C-alpha positions as CSV (number, residue, x, y, z in Angstrom):
1,M,99.8,86.9,98.4
2,S,101.3,90.1,96.9
3,I,104.7,91.4,97.6
4,R,103.3,94.6,99.4
5,L,101.3,92.5,101.9
6,R,104.1,90.0,102.5
7,L,106.5,92.9,103.2
8,T,103.9,94.2,105.4
9,A,103.2,90.9,107.2
10,W,107.1,90.3,107.7
11,Y,107.7,93.8,109.1
12,S,104.5,93.6,111.5
13,G,105.8,90.2,112.5
14,I,109.3,91.4,113.3
15,L,107.6,94.3,115.3
16,A,105.3,91.9,117.1
17,V,108.2,89.8,118.4
18,M,110.2,93.0,119.2
19,L,107.2,94.4,121.2
20,L,106.7,91.0,122.8
21,A,110.2,90.9,124.0
22,L,110.3,94.6,125.0
23,S,106.8,94.0,127.1
24,A,108.3,90.7,128.5
25,A,111.5,92.7,129.5
26,I,109.6,95.6,131.2
27,Y,107.2,93.2,132.7
28,G,109.8,91.0,134.3
29,F,111.9,94.0,135.4
30,V,108.9,95.7,137.2
31,Y,108.0,92.3,138.6
32,F,111.4,91.3,140.1
33,N,111.8,94.9,141.5
34,T,108.5,95.1,142.9
35,Y,108.4,91.6,144.5
36,G,112.1,92.1,145.5
37,D,111.5,95.1,147.3
38,L,108.7,93.5,149.0
39,K,110.6,90.4,150.1
40,D,113.5,92.6,151.2
41,R,111.1,94.5,153.5
42,I,109.5,91.2,155.0
43,Q,113.0,89.6,155.4
44,K,114.2,92.7,157.4
45,Q,111.2,92.8,159.5
46,G,111.4,89.1,160.2
47,E,115.2,89.2,161.2
48,Q,114.4,92.3,163.5
49,L,111.6,90.6,164.8
50,V,113.6,87.4,165.8
51,T,116.0,89.8,168.0
52,N,112.9,91.3,169.8
53,L,111.2,88.0,170.7
54,N,110.8,87.1,174.4
55,P,110.9,83.4,174.7
56,N,109.6,81.5,177.8
57,W,111.5,78.5,178.5
58,A,110.4,75.9,180.9
59,Y,113.0,74.2,183.6
60,D,113.2,71.0,181.2
61,G,114.4,73.4,178.4
62,S,111.2,73.3,176.5
63,L,109.7,76.3,174.9
64,Q,106.4,77.3,176.2
65,S,105.5,80.7,174.7
66,V,107.0,83.6,173.0
67,S,106.3,87.4,173.3
68,I,107.0,90.3,171.3
69,N,108.2,93.6,172.5
70,P,104.9,95.9,172.5
71,F,106.6,98.9,170.9
72,F,108.0,96.7,168.1
73,G,104.8,95.0,167.6
74,N,103.3,98.2,167.2
75,K,105.6,99.2,164.6
76,L,104.9,95.9,162.7
77,E,101.0,96.5,162.6
78,E,101.5,100.1,161.3
79,A,103.8,98.5,158.7
80,N,101.0,96.0,157.9
81,I,103.0,93.1,158.7
82,L,101.3,90.1,160.0
83,V,103.1,87.7,162.5
84,Q,102.4,84.0,163.6
85,T,104.7,81.8,165.8
86,Y,104.1,78.1,166.1
87,I,105.8,76.0,168.9
88,Y,105.7,72.1,168.2
89,N,106.1,70.5,171.4
90,N,102.9,72.1,172.9
91,E,101.1,73.1,169.8
92,N,100.9,76.7,171.0
93,L,100.0,79.0,167.9
94,Q,100.2,82.7,168.6
95,K,99.3,85.3,166.1
96,S,99.3,89.1,165.9
97,E,96.3,91.4,166.5
98,N,96.1,92.2,162.9
99,L,96.3,88.6,161.7
100,H,93.5,87.9,164.3
101,Y,91.7,90.7,163.1
102,L,91.8,89.2,159.3
103,D,90.7,85.7,160.9
104,I,93.3,83.8,158.8
105,Q,95.8,81.3,159.9
106,F,99.3,80.2,158.0
107,D,99.9,76.7,157.1
108,V,102.4,75.3,159.3
109,P,105.0,72.8,157.9
110,K,105.9,69.4,159.8
111,L,108.8,69.7,162.2
112,E,110.9,67.4,160.2
113,D,110.1,69.9,157.3
114,I,111.1,72.7,159.1
115,D,114.6,73.4,157.7
116,K,113.3,72.9,154.1
117,A,110.4,75.5,154.8
118,H,112.9,78.4,155.7
119,G,112.6,81.2,153.2
120,F,109.8,82.6,151.0
121,K,106.5,81.3,149.8
122,Q,103.4,82.7,148.4
123,T,99.7,81.9,149.7
124,T,96.3,83.2,149.2
125,L,94.1,83.0,152.6
126,G,90.8,84.9,153.0
127,G,91.0,86.6,149.7
128,Y,94.3,88.1,150.4
129,H,97.6,87.3,148.3
130,L,100.3,86.9,151.0
131,M,104.0,86.9,150.8
132,V,105.2,84.8,153.8
133,Y,108.8,84.7,155.2
134,Q,109.3,81.6,157.5
135,I,112.1,81.6,160.1
136,P,112.8,78.4,162.3
137,I,113.5,79.1,166.1
138,Y,116.1,76.8,167.8
139,D,116.8,75.9,171.4
140,L,120.1,76.0,173.0
141,N,120.8,72.5,171.5
142,K,120.3,73.9,167.7
143,S,117.4,71.9,167.5
144,P,114.1,73.6,165.9
145,V,111.3,74.2,168.2
146,A,109.2,77.0,166.7
147,L,108.5,78.5,163.5
148,L,108.1,82.4,163.1
149,Q,106.1,83.3,160.0
150,V,106.2,87.0,158.8
151,A,103.9,88.2,156.0
152,T,102.2,91.0,154.3
153,P,99.5,91.2,151.8
154,S,100.9,91.8,148.1
155,N,97.4,92.8,146.5
156,S,98.4,96.1,145.7
157,E,101.5,94.7,144.1
158,D,99.3,92.4,142.3
159,K,97.0,95.1,141.0
160,L,100.0,97.2,139.7
161,L,101.5,94.2,137.9
162,E,98.1,93.1,136.3
163,R,97.4,96.9,135.2
164,L,100.9,96.9,133.8
165,K,100.4,93.6,131.8
166,N,97.2,95.0,130.5
167,I,98.7,98.1,129.6
168,L,101.6,96.3,127.5
169,L,99.4,93.9,125.8
170,V,96.9,96.7,124.7
171,G,99.5,99.0,123.8
172,S,101.4,96.6,121.7
173,F,98.2,95.4,120.0
174,A,97.2,98.7,119.3
175,T,100.9,99.7,118.0
176,L,100.8,96.6,116.0
177,I,97.6,97.5,114.2
178,A,98.9,101.1,113.6
179,A,102.1,99.7,112.2
180,F,100.5,97.2,109.8
181,T,98.3,99.9,108.6
182,F,100.9,102.4,107.9
183,G,103.3,100.0,106.8
184,L,100.6,98.7,104.1
185,F,100.0,102.2,103.0
186,L,103.8,103.0,102.6
187,A,104.5,99.6,101.0
188,R,101.7,100.1,98.4
189,K,103.2,103.6,97.8
190,S,106.8,102.6,97.6
191,M,105.9,99.5,95.2
192,S,103.7,101.7,93.0
193,P,106.5,102.0,90.6
194,I,106.8,98.1,90.0
195,G,103.3,98.4,88.8
196,K,104.8,100.6,85.8
197,V,107.2,97.9,85.2
198,I,104.4,95.3,85.0
199,E,102.4,97.3,82.8
200,A,105.5,98.0,80.4
201,A,106.2,94.4,80.6
202,N,102.9,93.4,79.4
203,G,102.8,96.0,76.8
204,I,106.2,94.6,75.3
205,Q,104.8,91.0,75.8
206,T,101.7,91.7,73.6
207,G,103.6,93.7,71.0
208,N,106.6,93.6,68.9
209,D,108.0,96.7,69.6
210,L,111.1,96.3,71.9
211,S,111.9,100.0,71.4
212,S,109.7,101.1,74.3
213,R,111.2,102.1,77.6
214,I,109.9,102.6,81.4
215,E,109.5,106.2,82.4
216,Y,110.6,106.9,85.8
217,D,111.3,110.3,87.4
218,G,111.8,109.1,90.9
219,P,115.0,109.1,93.1
220,P,117.8,106.5,92.5
221,D,116.7,104.0,95.0
222,E,116.3,100.1,94.5
223,I,113.3,100.8,92.3
224,G,115.0,103.3,90.3
225,R,117.8,100.9,89.7
226,L,115.7,98.2,88.9
227,I,113.7,100.2,86.2
228,E,117.3,101.2,84.8
229,T,118.3,97.4,84.8
230,V,114.9,96.5,83.0
231,N,115.3,99.4,80.4
232,S,119.0,98.3,79.9
233,M,117.6,94.7,79.7
234,L,115.2,95.6,77.0
235,G,117.8,97.4,75.2
236,R,120.0,94.1,75.1
237,M,116.8,92.1,74.1
238,E,116.4,94.5,71.2
239,G,120.0,94.0,70.2
240,F,119.6,90.2,70.6
241,Y,116.6,90.4,68.4
242,T,118.2,92.4,65.7
243,E,121.2,89.9,65.9
244,L,118.7,87.0,66.0
245,E,117.0,88.3,62.8
246,D,120.3,88.8,61.0
247,S,121.3,85.4,62.0
248,Y,118.0,84.1,60.5
249,A,118.9,86.0,57.3
250,A,122.4,84.8,57.4
251,Q,121.0,81.2,57.8
252,R,118.5,81.6,54.9
253,R,121.3,83.0,53.0
254,F,123.3,80.1,54.0
255,V,120.7,77.4,52.9
256,S,120.1,79.2,49.5
257,D,123.8,79.4,48.8
258,A,124.5,75.8,49.7
259,S,121.5,74.6,47.6
260,H,122.8,76.5,44.8
261,E,126.3,75.4,45.0
262,L,124.9,71.7,45.5
263,R,122.5,72.0,42.7
264,T,125.3,72.9,40.0
265,P,127.6,69.6,40.4
266,L,124.3,67.5,41.0
267,T,122.9,68.9,37.5
268,T,126.2,68.3,35.9
269,I,126.3,64.8,37.1
270,R,122.9,64.0,36.1
271,G,123.4,65.4,32.6
272,N,126.5,63.3,32.0
273,I,124.8,60.0,33.5
274,D,121.7,60.8,30.9
275,L,124.1,61.2,28.3
276,L,126.0,57.9,29.1
277,Q,122.8,56.0,29.5
278,K,121.5,57.0,26.0
279,V,124.9,56.3,24.5
280,W,125.2,52.9,26.1
281,E,121.5,51.9,25.2
282,M,122.2,52.5,21.6
283,E,122.1,49.4,19.4
284,P,125.3,48.7,17.4
285,G,125.5,50.4,14.3
286,E,122.7,52.8,15.5
287,G,123.7,56.5,15.5
288,K,126.7,58.1,13.8
289,M,129.1,57.8,16.4
290,S,132.1,55.5,16.1
291,E,133.3,53.3,19.0
292,A,136.4,55.7,19.4
293,E,133.9,58.8,19.7
294,I,131.7,57.0,22.2
295,R,134.8,55.8,24.2
296,Q,136.1,59.4,24.2
297,L,132.8,60.9,25.3
298,S,132.2,58.3,28.0
299,L,135.5,59.2,29.2
300,E,135.0,62.8,29.4
301,S,131.7,62.4,31.2
302,V,133.2,60.2,33.6
303,Q,135.9,62.6,34.3
304,D,133.4,65.3,34.6
305,I,131.3,63.2,37.4
306,A,134.6,62.5,39.1
307,D,135.5,66.4,39.4
308,E,131.9,67.1,40.5
309,S,132.0,64.5,43.1
310,K,135.1,65.9,44.4
311,R,133.8,69.4,44.5
312,M,130.8,68.1,46.3
313,S,133.0,66.3,48.7
314,R,135.0,69.2,49.6
315,L,131.8,71.2,50.0
316,V,130.3,68.8,52.4
317,A,133.6,68.7,54.4
318,D,133.6,72.4,54.5
319,M,129.9,72.4,55.5
320,L,130.7,70.0,58.1
321,S,133.3,72.0,59.9
322,L,131.5,75.0,60.0
323,A,128.6,72.9,61.5
324,R,130.8,71.6,64.2
325,A,131.7,75.5,64.8
326,D,128.2,76.5,65.0
327,T,127.5,73.7,67.8
328,G,130.2,75.0,69.9
329,R,132.5,71.9,69.3
330,T,136.2,72.6,69.9
331,F,139.3,70.6,69.4
332,D,142.1,69.4,71.7
333,I,145.0,71.9,72.1
334,E,148.7,71.4,73.2
335,P,151.9,73.2,72.9
336,V,152.9,73.4,69.2
337,A,156.5,74.2,68.0
338,L,156.4,77.0,65.3
339,E,159.6,76.1,63.4
340,P,159.1,72.9,62.4
341,M,155.3,73.3,61.5
342,M,156.0,76.5,59.5
343,N,159.0,74.6,57.5
344,E,156.5,71.8,56.8
345,I,153.7,74.1,55.5
346,A,156.4,75.9,53.4
347,R,157.5,72.8,51.8
348,R,154.3,71.3,51.3
349,A,152.7,74.6,49.9
350,S,155.5,74.6,47.1
351,F,153.5,71.6,45.8
352,L,150.1,73.3,45.4
353,P,148.8,74.2,42.0
354,R,150.4,77.6,41.0
355,Q,151.4,80.1,38.4
356,A,152.9,82.5,40.9
357,E,156.3,82.3,42.4
358,W,156.4,80.9,46.2
359,V,158.9,82.7,48.5
360,T,159.3,82.0,52.2
361,G,161.1,83.8,55.1
362,D,163.5,82.8,57.3
363,M,161.8,80.4,59.8
364,S,165.0,80.0,62.1
365,V,163.7,83.0,63.9
366,L,160.7,80.7,65.2
367,N,163.2,78.3,67.1
368,G,162.1,77.8,70.6
369,K,158.7,79.5,69.9
370,Y,155.5,77.7,71.0
371,I,152.0,78.4,70.7
372,V,149.1,76.5,72.3
373,G,146.6,75.0,69.9
374,N,145.9,72.2,67.4
375,K,148.5,71.6,64.7
376,D,146.3,70.1,62.3
377,Y,143.6,72.8,62.5
378,L,146.6,75.5,62.4
379,Q,147.8,73.9,59.1
380,Q,144.2,73.7,57.5
381,M,143.8,77.4,58.2
382,L,147.2,78.4,56.9
383,F,146.8,76.2,53.8
384,I,143.4,78.1,53.2
385,F,145.2,81.6,53.0
386,I,148.0,80.3,51.1
387,D,145.6,78.4,48.6
388,N,143.6,81.4,48.1
389,A,146.5,83.6,47.5
390,F,147.7,81.0,44.7
391,K,144.1,81.2,43.3
392,Y,143.9,85.0,43.0
393,T,147.6,85.5,41.7
394,P,147.9,84.4,38.3
395,S,151.3,85.9,38.0
396,G,153.6,87.3,40.6
397,I,154.9,86.5,44.0
398,V,153.2,84.8,46.9
399,S,155.3,85.2,50.2
400,L,155.0,83.7,53.7
401,D,156.8,85.3,56.7
402,T,156.5,85.9,60.4
403,L,156.9,89.0,62.7
404,F,156.6,89.5,66.3
405,Y,154.5,92.2,68.3
406,Q,154.6,92.1,72.2
407,N,153.4,88.7,73.2
408,Q,151.9,87.5,69.6
409,I,153.4,86.0,66.5
410,G,152.1,87.2,63.1
411,I,152.0,85.0,60.1
412,R,152.0,87.3,57.2
413,I,150.8,85.9,53.6
414,T,151.2,88.5,51.0
415,D,150.5,88.0,47.0
416,T,150.4,90.4,44.4
417,G,147.3,89.3,42.9
418,I,144.0,90.8,41.8
419,G,143.2,92.2,45.1
420,M,139.9,93.5,46.6
421,D,137.8,96.6,46.9
422,K,138.0,97.9,50.4
423,D,134.3,97.8,50.7
424,E,134.4,94.0,50.1
425,V,136.7,93.2,53.2
426,P,134.0,93.1,56.0
427,Y,132.3,90.2,54.1
428,I,135.3,88.1,53.2
429,F,134.9,86.1,56.0
430,D,130.9,85.2,55.3
431,R,130.0,81.9,54.1
432,F,129.7,81.4,50.8
433,Y,131.0,84.8,50.0
434,R,133.0,85.6,46.8
435,A,134.0,88.9,45.3
436,D,131.7,89.7,42.3
437,E,134.7,89.8,40.0
438,S,135.8,86.2,41.1
439,R,132.3,84.6,40.9
440,G,132.4,81.8,37.9
441,I,136.2,82.9,37.2
442,T,138.2,81.4,40.0
443,E,137.6,78.2,41.4
444,G,136.0,77.8,44.9
445,I,132.7,77.9,46.9
446,G,133.4,80.6,49.5
447,L,133.6,78.6,52.7
448,G,137.2,78.4,53.2
449,L,138.0,81.9,54.7
450,S,134.8,81.2,57.1
451,I,136.7,78.0,58.3
452,A,139.9,79.8,58.7
453,K,138.3,82.6,60.9
454,W,136.7,80.0,63.0
455,I,140.0,78.3,63.7
456,I,141.7,81.6,64.5
457,D,139.1,82.5,66.9
458,E,139.3,79.2,68.7
459,H,143.2,79.9,69.0
460,G,142.4,83.2,70.8
461,G,144.0,85.1,67.8
462,S,143.0,87.5,65.0
463,V,143.4,88.4,61.7
464,E,144.4,91.7,59.7
465,V,143.6,92.2,56.1
466,V,145.3,94.8,53.8
467,T,144.2,94.9,50.2
468,R,144.2,97.0,47.2
469,Q,142.3,96.3,43.8
470,G,144.9,95.2,41.2
471,E,148.0,95.2,43.6
472,G,147.2,92.4,45.8
473,T,146.4,91.2,49.3
474,T,147.8,90.7,52.7
475,F,146.7,88.5,55.5
476,V,148.3,88.8,59.0
477,I,147.1,86.1,61.5
478,W,148.1,87.0,65.2
479,L,148.3,84.2,67.6
480,P,149.3,84.4,71.3
481,L,152.6,82.9,72.1
482,L,153.3,80.6,74.8
483,F,155.6,82.2,77.4
484,A,157.0,78.8,79.2
485,P,157.6,76.3,76.5
486,P,157.4,72.7,77.6
487,L,160.2,70.7,78.6
488,E,161.7,68.6,75.7
């Protein structure tokens, strides 16, 4: 079932319930008012008739008969009031002339049920629907001796209510049909822009052009906002698709670079193993190399194999760290005291292989300062920057100090090394990226800064880079401070 038909069905159903409730209310109001007026009239006539009855009592106190004042009886006949009295001790039944004329007789309850019979009842006699009001008549001892029954036909009222019921039913049914027809027409007209959305979505689904948009010149209603949202979603999808293509390109580049970096040490290891195999398979006296030369050659080959193995181990470890970052894995964090951590880093960095002078600032300003993070990963990140500074500073100074800005601490690592061109800065955190001038000259595989950037991002920080070719580079790692340090 389409949305148009469902909406029309829902609205028609609600309208049908409302019409039913309204019709029932109108019918009930007219019903109770019509029969209420009729009952009030009969009750009033019956109470007046009781006061105008002339009972005929016997000497023993029993009721023999009753008569009605002729003037009042004529008024009752003019008002179409039917009267019947029944005396229980002699079973005397008296009827008014109009009741005689209709040739009908009201049912009389038993004497023991006469008190329960007091009030109104409806009955149908001789084709007439009658509203009957029954009044017991008591003697001087307050015992019931007779029953007065006053009635009037309610056929005209019944016809009125029947016509009203038919009018309400037919009118409601006609209104419902008209509402359903016009509702379906209006729903189809109002939902027609949805068809454009479907057509556009199908066109995008069958093609590869995500730049297409849905044209809409209607009012900014729900449909207009929907089309605007769909167009915005298409724009985001186009952006995601572009990012996905870039990600695939980066992944292909990553695999290519990783294969290249792994192939070089494997080639070296395989070449040295083949060389050792040939040397060790030679018979004594075969060849022109002495044992000392063979020993020296073997030591050099083993050393090459060990160096390349360490290089592969570092590469695999770095790739594992980046793979964990790609899968969204995080690490445990806790408050970290800055002063002891930075003092330890400054001390351990002095033992790294270097040719530049190592200078550290005053770390006492970090006393009582904390950040939320993982100490091991923070140290790994800082050593990556420091090690890079040493590698690219063949002579000069590498310094480490700190600065504060608002609620952040900046860890600044400055070198006076070879620097970089400003066009290379946006790419230095890409995996396997190394400046053209440093490829094949400076040791490394180009994964360190990618790992460092991931660690900084996981700590909610950022990094600034200031560099000039031939003059050096400055990295400032900004990390948020912990306002309330933990209790010692």
